[in-house]
C-alpha positions in Angstrom: 35.5 -74.8 -57.8 35.7 -71.2 -57.6 32.6 -71.5 -59.8 31.0 -73.4 -57.3 31.6 -71.1 -55.0 30.5 -68.0 -56.5 27.1 -69.5 -57.4 26.8 -70.8 -53.9 27.3 -67.1 -52.4 24.8 -65.7 -54.9 22.4 -68.4 -53.9 23.4 -67.8 -50.4 23.2 -63.8 -50.5 19.6 -64.3 -52.7 18.0 -66.2 -49.7 19.1 -64.3 -47.2 18.8 -60.7 -48.7 16.4 -59.4 -46.3 18.7 -60.6 -43.4 21.4 -58.5 -45.2 19.5 -55.5 -45.5 17.9 -55.3 -42.2 21.7 -55.5 -41.0 23.0 -52.9 -43.5 19.9 -50.5 -42.1 21.0 -51.5 -38.5 24.7 -50.3 -39.1 23.5 -46.8 -41.0 21.4 -46.1 -38.0 24.0 -46.7 -35.4 26.2 -44.7 -36.9 23.9 -41.9 -37.2 23.2 -41.9 -33.8 26.7 -42.2 -32.7 27.6 -38.8 -35.1 24.0 -36.5 -33.5 25.6 -37.6 -30.2 29.1 -36.8 -31.2 27.9 -33.2 -32.7 26.0 -32.6 -30.3 28.3 -32.6 -27.4 30.4 -30.4 -29.0 28.3 -28.1 -30.1 26.9 -28.0 -25.8 30.6 -27.6 -24.5 31.8 -25.0 -27.5 28.4 -23.1 -27.4 27.8 -23.4 -23.4 23.8 -22.4 -24.2 23.5 -22.7 -20.1 25.2 -19.2 -19.4 24.0 -17.5 -22.1 27.0 -17.0 -24.2 28.2 -18.1 -27.2 32.0 -18.9 -28.2 32.8 -19.7 -31.9 35.7 -21.7 -33.0 38.3 -18.5 -34.2 37.3 -14.9 -32.4 36.1 -12.4 -35.3 38.5 -10.1 -37.1 37.5 -6.8 -38.9 36.5 -6.9 -42.2 39.0 -5.1 -43.9 42.4 -3.5 -43.3 41.3 -0.3 -43.0 39.6 -1.2 -40.2 42.0 -3.2 -38.5 44.4 -0.5 -38.5 41.8 1.6 -36.6 41.0 -0.9 -33.6 44.7 -0.8 -33.5 45.1 2.7 -33.1 42.3 3.1 -30.7 43.8 -0.1 -28.5 
């Protein structure tokens, strides 16, 4: 019984190969569109490019420990 089912599945896949390829392509393109829209929304929300200001995810840290001490002393 299992052998007949395996042959039938393979035959069905071979007959409808263009359909399966088109369906896979549509799924991949849909995922690409959703991911690109989410990234675009995050960038616009984070950067606020309309105001001319740029914000990063983390504050900029001094390069070395000496420089950090100097900035703390001047504050």
